[in-house]
C-alpha positions as CSV (number, residue, x, y, z in Angstrom):
1,M,-7.1,31.6,13.9
2,S,-10.2,30.6,15.9
3,C,-9.9,26.8,16.4
4,K,-13.6,26.0,15.9
5,T,-15.6,23.9,18.2
6,F,-16.2,20.3,16.9
7,L,-17.8,17.1,17.9
8,I,-16.4,13.8,19.1
9,S,-17.9,10.3,19.2
10,I,-17.1,7.2,21.0
11,A,-16.7,3.6,19.8
12,F,-15.8,0.4,21.5
13,L,-12.7,-1.5,20.4
14,L,-13.1,-5.1,19.5
15,S,-10.6,-6.3,22.1
16,M,-10.6,-8.9,24.9
17,L,-11.1,-7.6,28.4
18,I,-8.0,-7.9,30.6
19,S,-7.8,-8.0,34.4
20,V,-6.1,-5.4,36.6
21,P,-5.0,-6.1,40.2
22,L,-6.3,-2.9,41.9
23,A,-9.8,-3.5,43.4
24,A,-9.9,-6.8,41.5
25,Q,-11.8,-5.1,38.6
26,E,-11.6,-5.5,34.9
27,S,-10.3,-3.0,32.5
28,T,-10.9,-2.5,28.8
29,E,-10.2,0.0,26.0
30,V,-12.3,2.8,24.5
31,L,-11.7,4.4,21.1
32,L,-12.5,8.1,20.7
33,S,-12.9,9.6,17.3
34,W,-13.6,13.1,15.9
35,P,-13.8,15.0,12.6
36,A,-10.8,17.1,11.7
37,N,-10.9,20.8,12.9
38,P,-11.4,22.9,9.8
39,E,-8.8,25.5,10.7
40,P,-5.6,25.2,8.4
41,D,-2.9,25.5,11.1
42,I,-4.0,22.9,13.6
43,L,-0.9,21.4,15.4
44,R,-2.3,18.9,17.9
45,Y,-5.5,17.6,19.5
46,I,-5.5,17.4,23.3
47,I,-7.6,14.7,25.0
48,Y,-9.2,15.4,28.4
49,R,-10.9,13.0,30.8
50,S,-13.0,13.4,34.0
51,P,-15.0,11.3,36.4
52,D,-17.9,13.7,36.1
53,T,-19.1,16.7,34.0
54,A,-17.6,19.4,36.2
55,R,-15.3,21.6,34.0
56,A,-12.6,21.8,36.7
57,H,-12.3,18.1,36.8
58,F,-11.3,17.5,33.2
59,V,-7.6,16.7,33.0
60,A,-5.5,16.4,29.9
61,I,-4.4,12.8,29.6
62,D,-2.6,12.8,26.2
63,S,-2.4,14.6,22.8
64,V,-2.1,13.5,19.2
65,G,-0.8,15.2,16.0
66,S,-3.1,17.0,13.6
67,S,-3.2,14.1,11.2
68,T,-4.7,11.8,13.8
69,I,-8.4,12.0,14.6
70,R,-8.8,9.1,17.0
71,Y,-7.4,8.1,20.3
72,T,-7.4,4.8,22.4
73,D,-7.6,5.0,26.2
74,G,-6.5,1.7,27.5
75,S,-7.1,2.3,31.2
76,I,-10.8,2.0,31.5
77,V,-11.9,0.3,34.7
78,K,-15.3,-1.3,34.5
79,G,-17.8,0.1,37.0
80,T,-16.5,3.6,36.6
81,V,-18.0,6.4,34.4
82,Y,-15.5,8.3,32.3
83,Y,-16.2,11.6,30.4
84,Y,-14.1,12.8,27.5
85,E,-13.6,16.1,25.7
86,I,-11.2,17.3,23.0
87,K,-9.5,20.6,22.3
88,A,-7.6,21.6,19.1
89,K,-4.4,23.5,19.4
90,S,-2.9,25.6,16.6
91,S,0.8,26.3,15.7
92,T,0.5,29.7,17.3
93,G,-0.7,28.2,20.7
94,A,-4.3,29.1,20.3
95,T,-6.8,26.5,21.5
96,S,-10.4,25.8,20.5
97,P,-13.3,25.7,23.0
98,F,-13.9,22.2,24.4
99,S,-15.8,19.8,22.2
100,N,-19.0,18.2,23.3
101,Y,-18.4,15.6,26.0
102,V,-19.1,11.9,25.7
103,S,-19.0,9.1,28.3
104,I,-18.5,5.4,28.7
105,F,-19.7,3.0,31.4
106,A,-18.9,-0.7,31.3
107,V,-20.9,-2.9,33.7
108,P,-18.7,-5.1,35.9
109,Q,-19.4,-8.8,36.2
110,N,-20.3,-8.5,39.9
111,A,-22.6,-5.5,39.5
112,S,-25.8,-5.1,41.6
113,P,-29.1,-5.7,39.8
114,T,-29.7,-2.0,39.6
115,I,-26.3,-1.4,37.8
116,Q,-26.8,-4.4,35.5
117,Q,-30.1,-2.9,34.3
118,L,-28.1,0.0,32.8
119,C,-27.1,-2.4,30.0
120,Q,-28.0,-6.1,30.4
121,I,-28.4,-9.1,28.1
122,T,-31.7,-10.6,29.0
123,A,-32.1,-13.5,26.6
124,I,-30.1,-15.6,24.0
125,T,-32.4,-17.7,21.9
126,S,-31.6,-20.3,19.3
127,V,-33.2,-19.7,15.9
128,G,-31.7,-22.7,14.2
129,N,-28.8,-23.2,11.7
130,H,-26.2,-22.2,14.4
131,N,-27.8,-18.7,14.7
132,Y,-29.0,-16.9,17.8
133,D,-31.1,-13.9,18.7
134,V,-29.6,-11.8,21.5
135,T,-31.9,-9.4,23.4
136,W,-30.5,-6.7,25.6
137,S,-32.1,-3.8,27.5
138,N,-31.2,-0.4,28.8
139,T,-32.7,2.0,31.3
140,V,-32.5,4.8,28.7
141,S,-33.3,4.7,25.0
142,T,-30.3,3.6,22.9
143,I,-29.1,2.1,19.7
144,G,-26.3,-0.4,19.5
145,F,-24.9,-3.9,18.6
146,V,-23.6,-7.1,20.1
147,Q,-20.0,-8.3,20.2
148,Y,-19.2,-12.0,20.5
149,G,-16.4,-14.5,20.1
150,G,-14.6,-17.5,21.5
151,S,-11.3,-17.9,23.2
152,A,-9.6,-15.5,20.7
153,G,-11.7,-12.6,22.0
154,F,-14.6,-10.5,20.8
155,D,-13.8,-10.8,17.1
156,S,-17.3,-10.6,15.7
157,M,-20.2,-8.2,15.9
158,S,-23.9,-8.2,15.0
159,V,-25.5,-5.6,12.7
160,W,-26.4,-2.3,14.3
161,D,-29.9,-2.0,15.7
162,N,-30.1,1.7,15.0
163,A,-33.5,2.3,13.3
164,T,-35.0,3.6,16.5
165,Y,-33.8,4.7,20.0
166,K,-35.5,2.3,22.4
167,T,-34.9,0.5,25.7
168,T,-35.0,-3.1,24.3
169,H,-33.2,-4.5,21.3
170,T,-32.8,-7.9,19.6
171,V,-30.1,-8.7,17.1
172,R,-29.1,-11.9,15.4
173,I,-25.6,-13.5,15.5
174,Y,-24.6,-16.0,13.0
175,G,-22.6,-19.2,12.4
176,L,-21.7,-20.3,15.9
177,S,-19.9,-23.6,15.7
178,T,-21.1,-26.8,17.4
179,P,-19.7,-27.6,19.9
180,G,-18.4,-24.2,21.0
181,T,-18.0,-21.8,23.9
182,Y,-18.8,-18.1,23.2
183,F,-18.7,-14.8,25.2
184,V,-21.3,-12.2,24.4
185,R,-21.8,-8.5,25.4
186,A,-23.9,-5.6,24.2
187,A,-22.7,-2.1,23.4
188,A,-25.3,0.7,23.4
189,Y,-25.3,4.4,22.8
190,D,-27.8,7.0,23.9
191,N,-28.7,10.0,21.6
192,K,-25.8,12.0,23.0
193,K,-23.3,9.2,22.0
194,N,-22.7,8.2,25.6
195,M,-21.9,4.5,25.8
196,F,-23.0,1.6,28.0
197,V,-21.4,-1.9,27.8
198,S,-23.0,-4.9,29.4
199,A,-21.4,-7.5,31.5
200,I,-20.3,-10.6,29.7
201,D,-22.7,-13.5,29.2
202,T,-21.5,-16.9,28.3
203,L,-23.1,-19.3,25.7
204,I,-22.1,-22.9,25.2
205,V,-23.4,-24.6,22.1
206,T,-23.7,-28.4,22.0
207,P,-25.6,-30.6,19.5
208,N,-28.3,-31.4,22.1
209,N,-28.5,-28.2,24.2
210,P,-27.8,-25.0,22.3
211,A,-28.7,-22.6,25.1
212,P,-26.9,-20.1,27.3
213,L,-25.8,-21.6,30.6
214,S,-25.3,-18.5,32.7
215,T,-28.2,-17.4,34.9
216,P,-29.0,-14.1,36.5
217,V,-28.8,-15.8,40.0
218,L,-25.3,-17.2,40.1
219,S,-22.4,-14.7,39.8
220,A,-18.9,-15.8,38.8
221,Y,-16.2,-13.2,38.2
222,P,-13.9,-11.9,36.8
223,V,-14.3,-13.2,33.3
224,P,-11.8,-13.7,31.7
225,Y,-9.8,-14.7,34.8
226,N,-6.1,-14.1,35.4
227,P,-5.0,-16.3,38.5
228,G,-1.8,-14.2,38.9
229,M,-3.7,-11.1,39.7
230,Q,-6.7,-11.9,41.9
231,S,-9.0,-14.7,43.1
232,F,-12.1,-15.9,41.3
233,T,-15.3,-15.3,43.2
234,I,-18.4,-17.5,42.9
235,D,-21.4,-15.8,44.5
236,H,-25.0,-16.6,45.2
237,L,-24.5,-20.3,45.5
238,P,-27.3,-22.5,46.8
239,K,-26.9,-23.2,50.5
240,G,-25.3,-26.5,51.1
241,G,-24.2,-26.7,47.6
242,S,-20.7,-27.2,46.0
243,A,-18.6,-25.8,43.2
244,S,-16.1,-27.6,41.0
245,I,-13.7,-26.5,38.2
246,Y,-13.1,-28.9,35.3
247,S,-10.5,-28.7,32.6
248,E,-11.6,-28.7,28.9
249,T,-10.9,-32.5,28.8
250,G,-13.2,-33.1,31.8
251,L,-10.6,-33.5,34.5
252,E,-11.7,-32.0,37.9
253,V,-9.0,-29.6,39.0
254,W,-10.6,-28.1,42.1
255,S,-13.8,-28.5,44.2
256,H,-15.2,-26.9,47.3
257,E,-18.3,-27.6,49.5
258,A,-20.1,-24.4,50.2
259,D,-21.9,-25.6,53.4
260,E,-24.0,-22.7,54.6
261,A,-21.9,-20.1,52.7
262,T,-23.3,-18.6,49.5
263,T,-19.9,-17.1,48.4
264,I,-16.7,-19.0,47.9
265,V,-13.3,-18.1,46.3
266,W,-11.0,-20.0,44.0
267,K,-7.4,-18.9,43.8
268,G,-6.8,-20.4,40.3
269,T,-4.9,-23.4,41.5
270,N,-5.4,-27.2,41.1
271,R,-5.5,-29.8,43.9
272,D,-1.7,-29.7,44.2
273,G,-1.7,-25.9,44.7
274,S,-0.2,-25.2,41.3
275,R,-1.6,-22.4,39.2
276,V,-3.7,-23.8,36.3
277,M,-2.7,-23.1,32.7
278,S,-4.4,-20.8,30.3
279,G,-7.4,-22.2,28.5
280,V,-11.1,-22.8,28.8
281,Y,-12.3,-24.4,32.0
282,Y,-15.8,-25.2,33.3
283,L,-17.5,-24.2,36.5
284,V,-20.1,-26.7,37.7
285,V,-22.3,-25.7,40.7
286,K,-24.5,-28.3,42.5
287,D,-27.2,-27.8,45.0
288,A,-27.4,-29.5,48.4
289,K,-29.0,-32.6,46.8
290,G,-26.2,-32.9,44.3
291,K,-28.3,-31.7,41.4
292,V,-26.5,-29.5,38.9
293,Y,-27.6,-25.9,39.6
294,D,-25.5,-24.1,37.0
295,R,-22.5,-24.7,34.8
296,R,-20.6,-22.3,32.6
297,P,-17.2,-21.9,30.8
298,I,-14.4,-19.8,32.3
299,M,-11.6,-18.4,30.2
300,I,-8.3,-18.5,32.1
301,L,-5.6,-16.0,30.8
302,N,-2.3,-16.2,32.6
303,K,-0.4,-13.0,31.8
């Protein structure tokens, strides 16, 4: 038998990001899927991964039985490009040529402006009745959608904006509760099904101020944050300003004067040095005059 060449596609799992200790980066999961090879005696599908498109660098990372036409890779580190190909293997040991390759790149929370532009949420606008228009952009033409959710994770998604491949998209998300804290990210595909995932934006909805509170200036990461694995970095603070962490009930659990520094680090502990519990907390940054410069929710996940 010949084990015919076939195509694979890539799709993003609706799952919450988790932290990993190495390099203090975030990891996530990617779902690969492909049509069944038409040959009758397929035994297994072999999944290959590489950091680039060089044939010699693709390494088999796993395999699945012939009745399975999808695979989840749960070790995707944000900020790293991953390329995937599939081979079919028959019961006689014959293998197909490699499939087409697809790739995924997830933008880390602390990415440079150049990297953020690969896939970046640029606006979240209230359109009334608890609904919002989310705009994102890419440096290449794409189609895609938006994922969003609260403390339970990214459990909702917008409709696909797939009528035309273009560099800017706007989709609507519906039914956000008031008050509520939400996390939003965009997932985009180019015409070769390579995938780009934006960094997470945060949106807090209140009766009087239904607007996103994160700004492109201040950077606070990782989100969600696991205090047992790394520190929480607050970058691009106003000089002479301060940062405070508040519990969901409004209790200040930590604060720090930045002085002339523009980067400070929180180790996930309260004033007594004990690690804070899981839940939603709020970062409030003030400028040198004591005026609120930025405020945003932080999801704490103790593993």
